[in-house]
C-alpha positions in Angstrom: 0.0 0.0 0.0 2.7 2.4 0.9 4.8 1.5 -2.1 2.0 2.6 -4.5 0.5 5.4 -2.5 3.8 7.2 -1.8 5.3 6.6 -5.2 4.7 10.2 -6.4 2.3 11.5 -9.0 0.5 14.8 -9.6 -2.0 14.5 -6.7 -4.4 16.4 -8.9 -7.6 14.9 -7.6 -6.9 15.6 -3.9 -5.7 19.0 -4.9 -9.0 19.6 -6.6 -10.9 18.6 -3.5 -8.9 21.0 -1.3 -9.1 23.9 -3.8 -12.9 23.5 -4.2 -13.4 23.4 -0.5 -11.4 26.6 -0.1 -13.2 28.4 -2.9 -16.4 27.7 -1.0 -15.1 29.1 2.2 -13.6 26.0 3.8 -10.0 25.4 4.8 -7.2 23.0 3.8 -7.4 21.4 7.3 -11.1 20.8 6.8 -10.5 19.1 3.5 -7.3 17.1 4.1 -8.8 13.8 5.5 -11.1 13.6 2.5 -8.2 14.5 0.1 -6.1 11.7 1.5 -9.0 9.3 1.2 -9.4 10.4 -2.4 -5.8 9.7 -3.2 -6.2 6.2 -1.7 -9.0 5.6 -4.1 -7.1 6.9 -7.1 -4.1 4.8 -6.2 -6.3 1.7 -5.8 -7.6 2.2 -9.3 -4.0 2.5 -10.7 -2.8 -0.7 -8.9 -5.7 -2.7 -10.3 -5.5 -1.1 -13.8 -1.9 -2.2 -14.0 -2.7 -5.9 -13.2 -2.2 -8.4 -16.0 -5.9 -9.1 -16.2 -6.5 -5.4 -16.9 -3.9 -3.2 -18.7 -0.9 -5.3 -17.8 1.6 -2.5 -17.2 5.1 -2.8 -15.9 5.7 0.9 -15.0 3.8 3.4 -13.0 5.0 6.8 -11.7 8.5 6.0 -12.9 8.7 2.8 -10.8 7.8 -0.9 -11.4 4.1 -1.5 -10.9 2.9 -2.9 -7.6 2.3 -6.4 -9.0 5.8 -6.5 -10.5 7.3 -6.0 -7.1 4.9 -7.9 -4.8 3.0 -10.3 -7.2 -0.5 -10.2 -8.5 -2.1 -11.5 -5.3 -0.6 -8.9 -2.9 -1.2 -6.1 -5.4 -4.8 -7.0 -5.6 -5.1 -7.0 -1.9 -3.2 -3.7 -1.6 -5.6 -2.1 -4.0 -8.6 -3.5 -2.1 -7.1 -2.3 1.2 -6.5 1.2 -0.2 -10.2 1.4 -1.3 -11.5 0.4 2.1 -9.0 2.7 3.9 -10.6 5.6 2.0 -14.0 5.0 3.6 -12.4 4.5 7.0 -10.8 8.0 6.7 -14.1 9.6 5.6 -15.8 8.3 8.8 -13.1 9.4 11.2 -13.8 11.5 14.3 -12.7 14.7 12.7 -15.5 14.7 10.1 -19.1 15.5 11.3 -21.5 12.5 10.8 -23.8 14.3 8.4 -20.8 15.5 6.3 -19.3 12.0 6.4 -22.5 10.4 5.1 -22.6 12.8 2.1 -18.9 12.2 1.4 -19.2 8.4 1.5 -22.2 8.4 -0.7 -20.6 10.8 -3.3 -17.3 8.7 -3.5 -19.1 5.4 -3.5 -21.3 6.4 -6.4 -18.4 7.9 -8.3 -16.3 4.7 -8.0 -18.9 2.0 -8.3 -21.0 0.3 -11.0 -22.5 3.6 -12.2 -19.2 5.4 -12.2 -15.5 4.6 -12.7 -16.0 0.8 -12.7 -18.6 1.0 -15.3 -16.2 3.1 -17.4 -13.5 0.5 -16.9 -15.8 -2.3 -17.9 -16.9 -0.4 -21.1 -13.2 0.3 -21.8 -12.4 -3.5 -21.6 -15.4 -4.3 -23.8 -14.4 -1.8 -26.4 -10.9 -3.2 -27.0 -10.3 -4.0 -30.6 -13.6 -2.6 -31.8 -14.4 0.3 -34.1 -16.8 2.5 -32.3 -18.0 6.1 -32.7 -16.6 9.1 -30.8 -19.7 9.0 -28.5 -18.5 5.7 -27.1 -15.1 7.2 -26.3 -16.8 10.2 -24.7 -19.0 7.9 -22.6 -16.0 5.9 -21.4 -14.0 9.0 -20.5 -17.0 10.5 -18.7 -17.4 7.5 -16.5 -13.8 6.3 -16.1 -12.1 9.7 -15.5 -14.5 12.7 -15.4 -16.7 11.1 -12.8 -13.9 11.0 -10.2 -13.0 14.6 -11.0 -16.7 15.6 -10.4 -16.7 13.7 -7.1 -13.5 15.5 -5.9 -15.0 18.9 -6.7 -18.4 18.0 -5.1 -16.8 16.6 -2.0 -14.8 19.8 -1.5 -18.0 21.8 -1.7 -19.8 19.4 0.7 -17.1 19.9 3.3 -17.4 23.7 3.0 -21.2 23.5 3.3 -21.6 25.2 -0.1 -25.0 25.9 -1.5 -26.5 23.9 -4.3 -25.6 26.4 -7.0 -21.9 26.4 -6.1 -21.8 22.7 -5.7 -23.4 22.2 -9.1 -21.0 24.7 -10.7 -18.0 22.9 -9.3 -19.4 19.5 -10.4 -19.7 20.9 -14.0 -16.2 22.2 -13.7 -14.9 18.8 -12.6 -16.7 17.1 -15.5 -15.2 19.3 -18.2 -11.7 19.3 -16.5 -11.8 15.5 -16.4 -12.7 15.2 -20.0 -9.9 17.6 -21.0 -7.5 15.6 -18.8 -8.3 12.3 -20.3 -8.1 13.5 -23.9 -4.7 15.0 -23.1 -3.7 11.7 -21.6 -4.8 9.9 -24.8 -2.7 12.4 -26.8 0.4 11.9 -24.5 0.3 8.2 -25.1 0.9 9.0 -28.8 3.2 12.0 -28.6 5.2 11.7 -25.3 7.8 9.2 -24.2 8.2 6.7 -21.3 10.9 8.8 -19.5 8.6 11.8 -19.3 5.4 9.9 -18.5 6.8 7.5 -16.0 4.8 4.7 -17.6 4.7 3.0 -20.9 3.5 4.9 -24.0 2.2 3.8 -27.4 0.3 1.1 -25.5 -3.3 2.2 -26.2 -3.1 1.5 -29.9 -1.3 -1.8 -29.3 -4.0 -2.9 -26.9 -6.8 -1.8 -29.2 -8.0 0.8 -26.8 -10.7 3.2 -27.7 -9.2 6.7 -27.6 -9.8 10.2 -29.0 -6.7 10.2 -31.3 -7.5 6.7 -32.5 -11.0 7.7 -33.5 -10.8 11.3 -34.6 -7.1 12.0 -35.0 -4.6 14.2 -33.2 -5.8 17.6 -34.4 -9.5 17.0 -33.6 -8.5 15.6 -30.2 -6.6 18.7 -29.3 -9.6 20.8 -30.3 -11.9 18.7 -28.2 -9.5 19.0 -25.2 -9.4 22.8 -25.6 -13.2 22.9 -25.8 -13.5 20.9 -22.6 -11.0 23.2 -20.9 -13.1 26.3 -21.9 -16.2 24.6 -20.5 -14.4 24.1 -17.2 -13.4 27.8 -17.0 -16.9 28.9 -17.8 -18.4 26.8 -15.0 -16.4 28.9 -12.5 -18.1 32.2 -13.4 -20.2 32.2 -10.3 -17.1 32.4 -8.1 -15.5 35.5 -9.6 -11.8 36.1 -9.0 -11.8 33.8 -5.9 -11.5 30.8 -8.3 -8.4 31.9 -10.1 -6.4 28.9 -8.7 -9.0 26.6 -10.3 -9.0 28.5 -13.5 -5.4 27.8 -14.0 -5.8 24.0 -13.9 -7.3 23.5 -17.4 -4.3 25.3 -19.0 -2.0 23.0 -16.9 -3.9 20.0 -18.1 -3.6 20.9 -21.8 0.1 21.9 -21.5 1.3 19.0 -19.3 4.0 16.6 -20.8 3.5 13.7 -18.3 
């Protein structure tokens, strides 16, 4: 668990949770337990994604993947334990029971059979098939954007934000998640293993359904830019207080790893 959780990474999802809490009037201290829980969930998903039965990857965050170091069985258990640890953290003594209930529900729905896991199942089912761009968009919405939405919504919940602000942040998370995943699809084609800290050129080899594979690189970049604009527009209700969040779409489009 420690090997995978502390291996590095951008910590973008927990950062989102904290930033959304702060823009709604909460504090970093208020948000930190949920942010740590969220990173546990994200790392769990990576550990399981890397397993031979899923994407069969040897490298993650510049290090050998968990199963390459500890074996498939222990890696599976480590991922399971990270997922359950997340909910343990969300129900700790430092989170009010009513807030904890909302956080647990939000995260469970985002990860479960109507969220990330549905997207992963669709992703596996689409391997080697020729499907329209709507199918790619659906997979990205479930597998990636749904967790971005949850991170933003959970930050708003912790800060006791009103419905309008929570809805705006959820829209922001959706568009940012779509931009992030399209950019990731592009990096698999245009970047290198040293920069990414994981294998590249693997989506096409595995028959994965991606934006570049369906509509090409230029159209993919245009779609990512459109999603980034949608994320910025969703923050209008917050005025200048959301400038930190406004900078993230540009970071997502410009990143090289």
